[in-house]
C-alpha positions in Angstrom: 9.4 0.3 -17.0 8.1 -2.2 -14.4 11.6 -2.4 -12.9 11.1 1.0 -11.4 8.5 -0.3 -9.0 10.3 -3.2 -7.4 14.1 -2.7 -7.6 14.4 -0.6 -4.4 12.0 -2.7 -2.3 13.2 -6.2 -2.8 14.8 -7.7 0.4 17.0 -10.7 0.2 14.6 -13.7 0.2 14.8 -16.3 3.0 12.7 -19.4 3.4 12.3 -19.1 7.2 10.5 -15.8 7.2 6.7 -16.2 7.8 4.4 -14.7 5.2 1.9 -12.1 6.1 -1.4 -12.6 4.1 -3.1 -9.6 2.6 -6.3 -10.8 4.3 -4.5 -10.3 7.6 -3.8 -6.6 7.1 -6.5 -5.4 4.7 -10.2 -5.3 5.4 -13.0 -4.4 3.0 -13.6 -1.2 4.9 -10.0 -0.1 4.3 -10.5 -0.3 0.5 -11.7 2.8 -1.4 -12.5 3.6 -5.0 -12.9 7.0 -6.5 -11.0 9.2 -4.0 -10.5 12.7 -5.2 -7.8 14.4 -3.1 -6.7 17.8 -4.2 -3.0 17.3 -3.3 -0.5 14.8 -2.0 -1.0 16.1 1.5 -4.8 15.6 1.3 -4.2 12.1 -0.1 -2.0 11.2 2.9 -4.7 12.6 5.2 -7.4 10.5 3.5 -5.1 7.4 3.6 -4.5 8.0 7.3 -8.3 8.0 7.9 -8.7 4.9 5.8 -5.9 3.1 7.7 -7.8 3.9 11.0 -11.0 2.2 10.0 -11.5 -0.9 12.2 -8.6 0.5 14.4 -10.1 3.1 16.7 -7.2 3.0 19.1 -4.9 4.9 16.8 -4.7 8.6 16.4 -5.3 10.0 12.8 -2.9 12.9 13.2 -0.1 10.5 14.4 -0.7 8.2 11.4 -0.7 11.2 9.0 2.5 12.5 10.6 4.2 9.1 10.2 3.2 8.9 6.5 4.3 12.5 6.0 7.7 12.0 7.7 8.3 8.9 5.5 7.6 11.0 2.4 10.1 13.6 3.5 12.8 10.9 3.3 11.8 10.3 -0.4 8.7 9.8 -2.4 6.9 6.5 -2.0 5.6 6.9 -5.5 7.2 3.8 -6.9 6.4 4.3 -10.6 3.8 3.3 -13.2 1.0 5.3 -11.4 1.5 3.5 -8.0 2.3 4.9 -4.6 3.1 2.8 -1.5 3.1 5.2 1.5 4.3 3.3 4.6 5.7 3.8 8.0 6.5 2.2 11.4 4.1 2.8 14.3 4.5 2.2 18.0 1.6 0.5 19.7 0.6 -2.0 17.0 1.5 -5.6 16.9 0.5 -6.4 13.3 0.7 -4.7 9.9 -2.3 -2.6 8.8 -3.0 -1.9 5.2 -5.4 0.3 3.1 -5.8 0.6 -0.7 -7.3 3.4 -2.8 -8.0 3.9 -6.4 -8.1 7.6 -7.2 -10.8 9.1 -9.3 -8.1 11.0 -11.3 -4.3 10.9 -11.4 -2.5 12.9 -8.8 1.0 14.3 -8.9 3.0 12.5 -6.2 6.7 13.1 -7.0 7.0 9.5 -8.2 10.4 8.1 -9.3 9.2 8.0 -12.9 7.5 11.5 -12.6 4.1 10.0 -13.5 1.0 10.9 -11.4 -0.5 8.1 -9.3 -3.9 6.5 -9.4 -3.2 3.4 -7.2 -2.2 3.9 -3.6 -1.5 1.2 -1.1 -0.9 2.4 2.5 0.9 0.2 5.0 1.7 0.6 8.7 4.0 -1.9 10.4 4.9 -2.3 14.0 7.8 -0.1 15.1 9.9 -3.2 15.6 9.0 -4.6 12.2 10.6 -7.8 11.3 11.9 -9.3 8.0 8.4 -10.6 7.4 7.2 -7.0 7.0 10.0 -6.3 4.5 8.9 -9.3 2.5 5.3 -8.0 2.6 6.4 -4.7 1.2 8.4 -6.5 -1.5 5.4 -8.7 -2.4 3.1 -5.6 -2.6 5.7 -4.0 -5.0 5.7 -7.2 -7.0 1.9 -7.3 -7.3 1.8 -3.6 -8.2 4.5 -4.0 -10.8 2.2 -6.3 -12.8 0.6 -4.2 -15.5 -2.3 -6.7 -15.8 -3.0 -6.5 -12.1 -2.9 -2.7 -12.1 -5.4 -2.7 -14.9 -7.7 -5.1 -13.1 -7.4 -2.9 -9.9 -8.3 0.2 -11.9 -11.3 -1.5 -13.5 -12.7 -2.9 -10.2 -16.4 -2.0 -10.1 -16.5 -1.4 -6.3 -14.4 -1.6 -3.2 -15.6 -5.2 -2.4 -14.5 -6.4 -5.9 -11.1 -4.7 -5.4 -10.6 -6.3 -2.0 -11.4 -9.7 -3.4 -9.0 -9.2 -6.3 -6.2 -8.3 -4.0 -6.8 -11.2 -1.5 -7.2 -13.7 -4.4 -4.0 -12.5 -6.0 -2.1 -12.8 -2.8 -3.5 -16.3 -2.0 -2.7 -17.4 -5.6 0.9 -16.0 -5.4 1.5 -17.7 -2.1 0.3 -21.1 -3.4 2.7 -20.9 -6.3 5.8 -19.8 -4.4 
């Protein structure tokens, strides 16, 4: 069922679109393991706070509102226990990411009706380019890999998860 994850997020590939590295949008402080939100709303609140780490100029309520408004358009639960909440934000010039492994599965209205355990939040500039669409597609590709999801769930701490993500992204860039 891995097709559920990537089929709606794949943009048309082009060779002239610059790649955004995970190490450019994700920092170790924006990686969390063992979150225990009580609801989808609480998860989005915690994700907004996580996205703000290392970015004190943004407003938590605004980030939460952007993520919530995107969810109203349709769930970002992309299947196989994965959610990819994302939105466009005025006032930033580069994408910002955060990732969380939940302590227990959470209902998220995912397309396959399965609860989520892996959450990757993404904020992109309001005038996001094709490079940001490619980033979203690459994240969906990474998260559609059952082996990668298993490794993410088994990461012993946030630093190990961060290194796993950055290493995967660097490896996939060198082979494409």
